[in-house]
C-alpha positions as CSV (number, residue, x, y, z in Angstrom):
1,M,64.6,88.7,144.7
2,A,67.4,91.2,144.4
3,S,69.2,91.9,147.7
4,E,68.1,95.5,147.7
5,S,64.4,94.4,147.8
6,A,64.8,92.2,150.9
7,T,63.7,95.3,152.9
8,G,62.0,98.5,152.0
9,L,60.3,101.7,153.3
10,Q,56.7,101.5,154.3
11,L,54.4,104.3,155.4
12,R,52.4,103.5,158.6
13,S,49.7,105.1,160.6
14,L,49.2,104.7,164.3
15,I,46.5,106.1,166.7
16,K,47.7,106.0,170.3
17,G,45.4,105.3,173.2
18,G,46.3,108.7,174.5
19,G,44.6,110.4,171.5
20,E,47.4,111.1,169.2
21,L,47.9,110.2,165.5
22,E,51.4,109.3,164.4
23,I,52.3,108.8,160.7
24,S,55.8,107.6,160.0
25,L,58.1,105.6,157.7
26,Q,59.5,102.3,158.7
27,I,62.0,99.9,157.2
28,V,60.3,96.6,156.9
29,P,61.3,93.1,155.6
30,T,59.8,92.0,152.3
31,P,58.2,88.5,152.8
32,E,59.4,85.7,150.6
33,P,56.6,84.8,148.1
34,A,54.5,81.7,148.7
35,D,53.8,79.5,145.7
36,D,50.9,81.6,144.6
37,E,52.5,85.0,145.4
38,V,54.7,87.6,143.7
39,V,57.0,90.4,144.9
40,V,56.3,93.7,143.3
41,R,58.6,96.7,143.2
42,V,55.9,99.4,143.8
43,E,56.3,102.3,141.4
44,A,53.0,104.2,141.8
45,S,50.2,104.3,144.3
46,P,47.4,107.0,144.4
47,I,46.1,108.8,147.5
48,N,42.4,108.2,147.3
49,P,39.8,109.6,149.8
50,S,39.3,106.0,151.0
51,D,43.0,105.9,151.9
52,L,42.8,109.0,154.0
53,G,40.3,107.3,156.3
54,L,43.2,105.1,157.5
55,L,46.1,107.4,156.9
56,T,44.8,110.4,158.9
57,G,41.7,108.9,160.5
58,P,39.6,111.4,162.5
59,A,42.7,113.5,163.5
60,D,42.5,117.2,163.7
61,L,45.1,118.1,161.1
62,S,45.2,121.7,162.2
63,T,47.2,120.4,165.1
64,A,49.7,118.5,162.9
65,K,53.3,118.8,163.8
66,A,56.4,117.5,161.9
67,S,59.5,116.0,163.4
68,G,62.1,113.4,162.6
69,S,64.5,113.8,159.6
70,K,64.0,114.7,156.0
71,Q,64.4,111.1,155.0
72,M,62.4,109.6,157.9
73,P,59.8,112.3,158.8
74,V,57.1,111.9,161.4
75,I,53.7,113.6,161.6
76,T,51.7,113.8,164.8
77,A,48.3,115.3,165.3
78,K,45.6,115.3,168.0
79,V,42.6,113.0,167.7
80,P,39.4,114.6,169.3
81,Q,38.2,112.6,172.3
82,T,34.7,112.4,170.7
83,A,36.3,110.3,167.9
84,M,38.3,107.9,170.1
85,K,35.5,105.5,170.9
86,A,35.1,104.7,167.2
87,M,38.8,104.1,167.0
88,A,38.9,101.4,169.7
89,A,39.6,98.6,167.3
90,R,42.8,100.2,165.8
91,L,44.3,101.8,168.9
92,D,48.1,101.3,169.4
93,Q,48.4,99.4,166.2
94,S,50.9,100.6,163.5
95,L,49.0,100.0,160.3
96,P,50.2,100.1,156.7
97,V,48.3,102.3,154.2
98,G,47.4,102.3,150.5
99,N,44.6,100.3,148.9
100,E,46.0,100.0,145.3
101,G,49.2,100.5,143.3
102,A,51.3,99.3,140.4
103,G,54.8,98.2,139.7
104,V,57.1,95.5,138.3
105,V,57.2,91.9,139.5
106,V,60.7,91.1,140.7
107,K,60.3,87.7,142.2
108,T,57.6,85.0,142.1
109,G,56.4,81.8,143.8
110,S,56.4,78.5,142.0
111,S,52.9,78.4,140.6
112,E,52.4,78.9,136.9
113,A,50.1,81.9,137.5
114,A,52.8,83.5,139.6
115,K,55.7,82.7,137.3
116,A,53.8,84.1,134.3
117,L,53.9,87.6,135.9
118,M,57.8,87.7,136.3
119,G,59.0,91.0,134.9
120,R,55.5,92.2,134.0
121,T,54.2,95.6,135.0
122,V,51.1,94.9,137.1
123,S,48.4,96.7,139.0
124,M,47.4,95.3,142.4
125,I,45.2,95.5,145.4
126,G,45.6,94.1,148.9
127,G,46.6,97.1,151.1
128,A,50.0,98.4,152.3
129,M,50.7,99.8,148.9
130,Y,52.5,102.9,150.3
131,S,55.6,100.6,150.3
132,Q,58.7,100.2,148.2
133,Y,58.1,96.4,147.9
134,R,54.9,94.4,148.3
135,T,54.3,90.6,148.4
136,V,50.8,89.8,147.1
137,K,48.8,87.0,145.7
138,A,49.1,86.6,141.9
139,S,45.3,86.6,141.7
140,D,45.3,90.1,143.2
141,C,47.4,91.4,140.3
142,L,46.3,92.6,136.9
143,A,48.9,92.3,134.2
144,L,48.9,95.6,132.3
145,P,48.8,95.8,128.5
146,A,52.2,96.3,126.8
147,G,53.1,99.9,126.8
148,T,51.2,100.8,129.9
149,T,53.2,102.5,132.7
150,A,52.8,101.9,136.4
151,A,51.5,105.4,136.8
152,E,48.8,104.7,134.2
153,G,47.8,101.5,135.9
154,A,48.1,102.6,139.6
155,S,44.4,103.7,139.9
156,W,42.9,100.7,138.1
157,F,40.9,99.4,141.1
158,V,39.2,101.8,143.4
159,N,37.8,104.5,141.1
160,P,37.2,102.5,137.9
161,L,35.5,99.5,139.6
162,T,33.5,101.9,141.8
163,A,32.2,103.7,138.8
164,L,31.4,100.4,137.0
165,G,29.9,99.1,140.2
166,M,27.5,102.1,140.2
167,T,26.2,101.3,136.7
168,E,26.0,97.6,137.5
169,T,24.0,98.3,140.7
170,M,21.7,100.6,138.7
171,R,20.9,97.8,136.3
172,R,20.6,95.1,138.9
173,E,18.1,97.1,140.9
174,G,15.9,98.0,138.0
175,H,16.7,101.7,137.5
176,K,17.4,103.2,134.1
177,A,19.4,106.3,134.9
178,L,21.4,107.6,137.9
179,V,22.6,110.6,139.8
180,H,26.1,111.2,141.1
181,T,27.3,113.9,143.5
182,A,30.8,115.5,143.7
183,A,30.6,114.6,140.1
184,A,33.7,116.4,138.7
185,S,36.1,114.2,140.6
186,N,38.4,111.7,138.9
187,L,35.8,109.0,139.7
188,G,33.0,111.3,138.4
189,Q,34.7,111.9,135.1
190,M,35.2,108.2,134.7
191,L,31.5,107.6,135.4
192,N,30.6,110.1,132.8
193,K,32.7,108.4,130.2
194,I,31.2,105.0,131.0
195,C,27.6,106.4,130.8
196,I,28.3,108.2,127.5
197,K,29.8,105.0,126.0
198,D,27.0,102.8,127.4
199,G,24.1,105.1,126.6
200,I,23.1,105.7,130.3
201,A,21.6,109.0,131.3
202,L,23.6,110.5,134.2
203,V,22.7,113.5,136.3
204,N,25.8,115.2,137.7
205,I,25.7,117.3,140.8
206,V,28.6,119.6,141.4
207,R,29.3,122.4,143.9
208,K,30.9,125.1,141.7
209,P,30.4,126.5,138.2
210,E,34.0,125.6,137.2
211,Q,33.3,122.0,138.1
212,A,30.3,122.0,135.8
213,E,32.5,123.2,133.0
214,I,34.9,120.3,133.5
215,L,32.1,117.9,132.9
216,R,30.5,119.6,130.0
217,K,33.9,119.6,128.2
218,I,33.9,115.8,128.3
219,G,30.4,115.5,127.0
220,A,28.2,115.5,130.1
221,K,24.6,116.5,129.2
222,Y,23.0,116.9,132.6
223,V,25.0,119.0,135.1
224,V,23.4,120.9,138.0
225,D,25.2,123.1,140.5
226,S,24.1,122.7,144.2
227,S,25.4,126.3,144.9
228,S,22.9,127.8,142.4
229,P,19.6,129.4,143.7
230,A,17.8,127.4,141.0
231,F,19.4,124.1,142.1
232,M,16.2,122.3,143.2
233,D,14.3,123.3,140.0
234,D,17.3,122.4,137.8
235,L,17.7,119.0,139.5
236,T,14.0,118.2,139.2
237,N,14.0,119.1,135.5
238,A,17.0,116.8,134.9
239,L,15.4,114.0,136.9
240,A,12.2,114.3,135.0
241,E,14.0,114.2,131.6
242,T,16.2,111.2,132.5
243,G,13.9,109.2,134.8
244,A,16.8,108.7,137.3
245,T,15.7,107.1,140.5
246,I,19.0,106.0,142.0
247,A,21.8,108.2,143.3
248,F,25.3,107.7,144.6
249,D,26.4,110.4,147.0
250,A,30.0,111.1,147.9
251,I,29.1,114.0,150.3
252,G,27.4,111.9,153.0
253,G,26.3,114.5,155.6
254,G,24.0,117.4,155.3
255,K,20.8,117.8,153.2
256,L,21.8,116.8,149.7
257,A,20.5,113.2,149.9
258,S,17.2,114.5,151.1
259,Q,17.1,117.1,148.4
260,I,17.7,114.4,145.7
261,L,14.9,112.2,147.0
262,T,12.6,115.2,147.2
263,C,13.3,116.2,143.6
264,M,12.9,112.6,142.4
265,E,9.5,112.5,144.0
266,V,8.5,115.8,142.4
267,A,9.8,114.7,139.0
268,I,7.9,111.4,139.2
269,N,4.6,113.1,140.2
270,R,4.7,115.5,137.3
271,D,2.9,112.8,135.3
272,A,0.8,111.4,138.1
273,K,-2.9,110.9,137.2
274,V,-4.1,110.0,140.7
275,Y,-3.2,111.6,144.0
276,S,-1.8,109.4,146.8
277,R,-1.2,110.7,150.3
278,Y,1.6,108.1,150.5
279,G,3.4,109.6,147.5
280,S,4.5,107.8,144.4
281,S,4.8,104.0,144.1
282,V,8.2,104.3,142.5
283,H,11.2,103.3,144.6
284,K,13.8,106.1,145.0
285,Q,17.2,105.1,146.3
286,V,20.2,107.1,147.5
287,Y,23.4,105.2,148.3
288,I,26.1,107.1,150.3
289,Y,29.6,105.9,149.5
290,G,31.7,108.8,150.8
291,S,32.1,111.3,153.6
292,L,33.2,114.6,152.2
293,D,30.8,116.1,154.8
294,P,31.3,114.1,158.0
295,G,28.4,115.8,159.7
296,P,24.9,114.3,160.4
297,L,22.7,113.1,157.5
298,E,19.6,115.3,157.5
299,L,16.4,113.9,156.0
300,T,13.3,116.0,155.6
301,R,10.4,113.7,154.8
302,A,9.0,115.3,151.6
303,F,9.4,112.3,149.3
304,G,6.6,109.8,150.1
305,M,7.0,106.4,151.6
306,I,8.8,104.4,148.8
307,W,12.4,105.2,149.3
308,G,15.7,104.0,150.7
309,V,19.0,105.5,152.0
310,G,21.9,103.2,152.6
311,G,25.6,102.7,152.4
312,W,27.5,101.4,149.4
313,L,31.0,100.1,149.3
314,L,33.0,98.6,146.5
315,T,34.4,95.5,148.2
316,P,31.0,94.2,149.5
317,F,29.5,94.8,146.0
318,L,32.3,92.8,144.4
319,M,31.7,90.0,146.8
320,K,28.0,89.8,145.9
321,I,28.5,89.4,142.2
322,S,29.9,86.3,140.4
323,A,33.5,85.6,139.7
324,A,32.7,85.8,136.0
325,D,31.2,89.3,136.5
326,R,34.2,90.4,138.5
327,Q,36.5,89.3,135.8
328,R,34.4,91.0,133.1
329,L,34.7,94.3,135.0
330,R,38.5,93.9,135.5
331,E,39.0,93.1,131.8
332,R,37.1,96.2,130.8
333,V,39.2,98.4,133.1
334,A,42.4,96.9,131.6
335,S,41.2,97.5,128.0
336,E,40.3,101.1,128.6
337,L,43.0,102.2,131.1
338,K,44.2,105.0,128.8
339,T,40.8,106.2,127.8
340,T,37.7,105.8,130.0
341,F,39.7,105.0,133.1
342,A,42.6,107.4,132.7
343,S,43.5,109.2,136.0
344,H,45.1,112.6,136.2
345,Y,47.4,113.6,139.0
346,T,48.5,117.1,140.1
347,K,51.6,116.0,141.9
348,V,53.9,113.0,142.2
349,V,55.5,112.6,145.7
350,S,57.9,110.4,147.5
351,L,57.0,108.5,150.6
352,A,58.8,111.1,152.7
353,E,57.0,113.9,150.8
354,V,53.6,112.4,151.7
355,L,54.5,113.6,155.2
356,D,55.4,117.1,154.2
357,P,52.9,119.3,156.0
358,S,52.2,121.5,152.9
359,N,51.3,118.4,150.9
360,L,49.3,116.9,153.7
361,A,47.2,120.1,153.9
362,V,46.4,119.8,150.1
363,Y,45.3,116.2,149.8
364,A,43.6,116.1,153.2
365,R,41.1,118.7,151.8
366,R,39.9,116.0,149.3
367,A,39.4,118.8,146.8
368,T,38.2,118.1,143.3
369,G,41.1,118.3,140.8
370,E,43.8,117.7,143.5
371,K,45.0,114.1,143.2
372,F,48.4,112.9,144.4
373,L,50.4,109.9,143.2
374,I,53.1,108.3,145.3
375,D,56.3,107.0,143.8
376,P,57.9,105.0,146.6
377,H,61.3,105.0,145.0
378,K,61.4,108.8,144.2
379,A,64.1,110.6,146.0
380,G,63.2,113.3,148.5
């Protein structure tokens, strides 16, 4: 390992027992690789909504204050007392952030699998990716095809495998079409490309007309706008045409999950020959996988008795399927990184620039079309 990689900057998040969030940069040692590990010079790591859960937690960012120097800034913000009980397990621990990233392998352990990655550009998982150097298991790395940059491979894990996991779950649970909310996001656009390629009917729910246009431009057939007065009718018509009975909801709180189940029930009953006071016998499922609305989930029971609402996360899903199926999904992502699974970023920032209050205000909104990429070696 080159001497300059013996230590590196790392972004860390701390919630203090007194109710304050502190995000800072620290210089940390780079661990020597074990036999089955490699050291990667991290060149790109995305800021995903799932990263914000650890980076900023439940802090009230309207109270954020900046201090420190330009090179080593510090952000502090107040954490509401109502949220502190849920934070008990992480209080007073400085935690590294970043689920996924990509870079170049600069040192390896002695195993053949590790040595085979020397000098390769790889994507990786394992946390703490908002770092200049990262020691990870070779098995947590995906060697990128020749000609693929770290920026192109940085988002290979969370969004692509989540989108593929949705279609896999749909098939495994016996559904033939699906619904997705917040559908114009990077992940939503990937899901559309998968469904178009695989011949799966997909109903997209967006919140603005311009988001609907984004999806139609990439070939989406069924797009409904939840802000439209005709939303419930439009959604019911799309569900009747596609037969979709499973939904993946990124919103989380509010009435949307209930509205989806209601429209599914109405669509199913359009062809019902016999009335049942218990509703249809078709199972309707909504999986919540995000929290764009952190408020309470509101269910108005207008969708019979055969239904389910649950949580869905990528890692538990991957643990349920076989190693061969996990490898199949990884290989598909690698082969389609520049097409189906291409990510688009609005801004590339350094580790220090992550803590710029103006940048923090943008990516903390989790707005569609605003995706940041961190280059840990970028100056500034």
